[in-house]
C-alpha positions as CSV (number, residue, x, y, z in Angstrom):
1,M,-0.3,17.5,-45.1
2,T,-0.6,15.9,-41.7
3,P,-3.9,13.9,-41.5
4,E,-6.4,15.1,-38.9
5,V,-6.5,13.0,-35.8
6,P,-10.0,12.6,-34.3
7,L,-10.1,13.8,-30.7
8,W,-13.5,12.3,-29.9
9,P,-11.9,9.1,-28.3
10,L,-10.5,11.4,-25.6
11,I,-14.0,11.6,-24.2
12,G,-13.1,8.3,-22.4
13,V,-10.6,10.3,-20.2
14,A,-13.5,12.5,-19.1
15,V,-15.7,9.5,-18.4
16,I,-13.1,7.7,-16.2
17,I,-12.3,10.9,-14.3
18,A,-16.0,11.5,-13.6
19,G,-16.5,7.9,-12.6
20,F,-13.7,8.0,-10.0
21,I,-14.7,11.4,-8.7
22,L,-18.3,10.1,-8.2
23,R,-16.9,7.0,-6.6
24,F,-18.6,4.5,-8.8
25,N,-17.5,0.9,-9.0
26,P,-14.0,0.9,-10.6
27,M,-14.7,-2.2,-12.7
28,L,-17.9,-0.6,-14.0
29,V,-16.1,2.7,-14.7
30,V,-13.4,1.0,-16.8
31,I,-15.9,-1.1,-18.8
32,V,-18.0,1.9,-19.6
33,T,-14.9,4.0,-20.5
34,A,-13.8,1.3,-22.9
35,I,-17.2,1.1,-24.6
36,V,-17.5,4.9,-24.8
37,T,-14.0,5.3,-26.3
38,A,-14.6,2.5,-28.8
39,F,-17.8,4.0,-30.1
40,A,-16.2,7.5,-30.2
41,A,-13.4,6.0,-32.3
42,G,-16.0,4.7,-34.8
43,F,-15.8,1.0,-33.9
44,S,-18.9,-1.2,-34.6
45,P,-20.8,-2.9,-31.7
46,M,-19.6,-6.3,-33.0
47,T,-15.9,-5.2,-32.9
48,V,-16.4,-3.9,-29.4
49,L,-18.0,-7.2,-28.2
50,T,-15.3,-9.2,-30.0
51,A,-12.5,-7.2,-28.2
52,I,-14.2,-7.6,-24.8
53,G,-14.7,-11.4,-25.3
54,T,-11.1,-11.9,-26.5
55,G,-9.8,-10.1,-23.4
56,F,-12.0,-12.1,-21.1
57,I,-10.9,-15.4,-22.6
58,K,-7.2,-14.5,-22.3
59,T,-7.6,-13.5,-18.6
60,R,-10.2,-15.9,-17.4
61,N,-7.8,-17.6,-15.0
62,L,-6.8,-14.3,-13.4
63,P,-9.6,-14.4,-10.8
64,L,-8.4,-17.7,-9.5
65,I,-4.9,-16.3,-9.0
66,I,-6.3,-13.4,-7.0
67,L,-9.1,-15.2,-5.1
68,L,-7.2,-18.3,-3.9
69,P,-4.6,-16.4,-1.8
70,L,-7.4,-14.2,-0.4
71,A,-9.3,-17.4,0.7
72,V,-6.2,-18.7,2.5
73,I,-5.7,-15.4,4.3
74,G,-9.4,-15.3,5.3
75,L,-9.2,-18.8,6.7
76,L,-6.1,-17.9,8.7
77,E,-7.7,-14.8,10.1
78,R,-10.8,-16.8,11.1
79,H,-8.5,-19.0,13.2
80,G,-6.9,-16.1,15.0
81,L,-4.0,-14.9,12.8
82,R,-4.5,-11.3,13.8
83,Q,-4.7,-12.1,17.5
84,H,-1.6,-14.3,17.5
85,A,0.3,-11.5,15.7
86,Q,-0.8,-8.9,18.3
87,N,0.1,-11.3,21.2
88,W,3.5,-12.0,19.8
89,I,4.5,-8.4,19.3
90,S,3.2,-7.5,22.7
91,R,5.9,-9.7,24.3
92,I,8.6,-7.4,22.9
93,K,8.7,-4.5,25.3
94,S,11.0,-2.3,23.2
95,A,8.8,-2.6,20.1
96,T,6.9,0.4,18.9
97,A,4.7,1.0,15.9
98,G,7.3,3.2,14.2
99,R,10.2,0.8,14.8
100,L,8.2,-2.2,13.5
101,L,7.2,-0.3,10.4
102,I,10.8,0.8,9.8
103,V,12.0,-2.8,9.9
104,Y,9.2,-3.8,7.5
105,L,10.1,-0.9,5.2
106,A,13.7,-2.0,4.9
107,A,12.6,-5.6,4.3
108,R,10.0,-4.6,1.7
109,E,12.5,-2.4,-0.3
110,L,15.2,-5.1,-0.3
111,T,12.9,-7.9,-1.4
112,A,11.3,-5.8,-4.0
113,A,14.7,-4.8,-5.3
114,M,15.4,-8.5,-5.9
115,G,12.1,-9.0,-7.7
116,L,10.2,-10.6,-4.8
117,T,7.3,-8.2,-5.0
118,S,4.7,-10.8,-4.0
119,L,6.2,-11.3,-0.5
120,G,4.3,-8.3,0.8
121,G,1.1,-6.5,-0.1
122,H,-2.1,-5.2,1.5
123,P,-4.3,-8.4,1.5
124,Q,-1.6,-10.9,2.4
125,M,0.7,-8.9,4.8
126,V,-0.6,-5.5,5.9
127,R,-4.2,-6.4,6.9
128,P,-3.6,-9.7,8.6
129,L,-0.1,-9.2,10.1
130,L,1.5,-5.7,9.9
131,A,-1.4,-3.5,11.0
132,P,-2.4,-5.8,14.0
133,M,1.3,-5.9,15.1
134,A,1.5,-2.1,15.0
135,E,-1.7,-1.9,17.0
136,G,-0.5,-4.5,19.5
137,A,2.9,-2.8,20.0
138,T,1.0,0.5,20.7
139,E,-1.5,-1.1,23.0
140,T,1.3,-2.7,25.1
141,R,2.6,0.8,25.8
142,Y,-0.5,2.9,26.1
143,G,-3.5,0.6,26.7
144,K,-6.7,0.5,24.8
145,L,-6.6,2.6,21.6
146,P,-9.3,4.9,20.2
147,D,-10.6,4.1,16.8
148,R,-8.9,7.2,15.3
149,I,-5.5,5.9,16.4
150,R,-6.2,2.5,15.1
151,H,-7.1,3.8,11.7
152,K,-4.0,6.0,11.7
153,L,-1.8,3.1,12.4
154,R,-3.5,1.0,9.6
155,A,-3.0,3.9,7.2
156,Y,0.7,4.2,8.1
157,A,1.1,0.4,7.7
158,A,-0.4,0.5,4.2
159,A,1.7,3.5,3.3
160,T,4.8,1.8,4.4
161,D,4.1,-1.2,2.1
162,N,3.4,1.2,-0.8
163,V,6.6,3.1,-0.3
164,G,8.8,0.0,0.0
165,L,7.3,-1.7,-3.0
166,F,7.2,1.4,-5.3
167,F,10.8,2.5,-4.7
168,G,12.3,-0.9,-4.2
169,E,11.1,-2.5,-7.5
170,D,12.7,0.4,-9.4
171,I,16.0,-1.2,-8.6
172,F,15.1,-4.6,-10.1
173,V,16.7,-4.9,-13.5
174,A,13.7,-6.8,-15.0
175,F,11.1,-4.4,-13.8
176,G,8.5,-3.5,-16.5
177,A,9.2,0.2,-16.3
178,I,12.9,-0.3,-16.7
179,V,12.3,-2.5,-19.7
180,L,9.9,0.1,-21.2
181,M,12.4,2.9,-20.7
182,T,15.2,0.8,-22.2
183,T,13.1,0.0,-25.3
184,F,12.0,3.6,-25.7
185,L,15.6,4.9,-25.5
186,H,16.8,2.3,-28.0
187,E,14.1,3.3,-30.5
188,A,15.3,6.9,-30.0
189,G,18.8,5.9,-30.9
190,I,20.2,6.0,-27.3
191,D,21.8,2.7,-26.2
192,V,21.4,2.2,-22.4
193,E,21.8,-1.0,-20.5
194,P,18.9,-1.9,-18.2
195,L,21.3,-2.4,-15.3
196,H,22.5,1.2,-15.7
197,I,18.9,2.5,-15.4
198,A,18.3,0.3,-12.4
199,M,21.3,1.6,-10.6
200,W,19.9,5.1,-10.8
201,G,17.0,3.9,-8.8
202,I,19.2,3.2,-5.7
203,P,19.6,6.9,-4.6
204,T,15.9,7.4,-4.9
205,A,15.1,4.3,-2.9
206,I,17.6,5.3,-0.2
207,A,16.1,8.8,0.0
208,A,12.6,7.3,0.2
209,F,13.6,5.1,3.0
210,I,15.2,7.9,5.0
211,I,12.2,10.2,4.5
212,H,9.6,7.6,5.4
213,A,11.6,6.3,8.4
214,W,11.8,9.9,9.7
215,R,8.0,10.1,9.3
216,L,7.6,6.8,11.3
217,R,9.9,8.2,14.0
218,R,7.6,11.2,14.2
219,L,4.6,8.9,14.4
220,D,6.2,7.3,17.6
221,Q,6.7,10.8,19.1
222,A,3.2,11.9,18.2
223,L,1.7,8.7,19.8
224,A,3.8,9.3,22.9
225,R,2.6,12.8,23.3
226,E,-1.0,12.1,22.7
227,L,-1.6,8.7,24.3
228,G,1.0,9.3,27.0
229,A,-0.8,12.5,28.1
230,A,-4.2,10.8,28.0
231,A,-2.9,7.9,30.1
232,R,-1.5,10.3,32.7
233,A,-4.8,12.3,32.8
234,E,-6.8,9.1,33.4
235,A,-4.4,7.8,36.1
236,P,-5.9,8.1,39.7
237,V,-4.5,10.9,41.7
238,A,-3.4,9.9,45.2
239,T,-4.7,12.2,48.0
240,A,-2.5,13.0,50.9
241,V,-3.9,12.1,54.3
242,P,-3.1,14.5,57.1
243,A,-1.0,13.1,59.9
244,N,-3.4,14.2,62.7
245,E,-6.6,12.9,61.0
246,G,-8.7,10.6,63.0
247,R,-7.3,11.6,66.4
């Protein structure tokens, strides 16, 4: 007979879903979920505390790895990194937000495909450089931007980084997901080389690039319609003076 598997530990799934729906602090949600799941599985309080302490000791250097680059980026921003990025891109008259993001998308996919995933990212690239450059290119063409357009450009910049990283790293042969799939298939009796799995990520990456590049071209067209029409509406209208006026 198949032994009964207790389903009470699955209550942790409900806890984590409820925590994210209610928008609680993610770290707090994860910790509470781990504790609830452990108690539901019948672990003693001492076992739970031991597991949490062991995990903390193993990863205690992780905050330094995360915080040090953020401190450097914050220092650069304080000394005008965003302003210099906007000023530099404003000198390129042919630059648009869509064209800039398409170039970054291609670079992000190619570098991620070679395993260089840390060359981009939201804290170190999108916020201090990419988003200000997209805003600067748009301001050069259409003048001062409303907050709604600024937030839209920032969202597209973040999405471009996500798409480039997600589909680019699938081509890297040492990517964790490829190693996991290879191991799983080997255990199932199917011998597949990691390189063969990575090659199947190339068509998906190309399709993702084409689709998102098309969306970025549509972004340029939408900005031209909306901001161009607003600029024409605010332009002063010259009034014609009759030839015989003042005689």
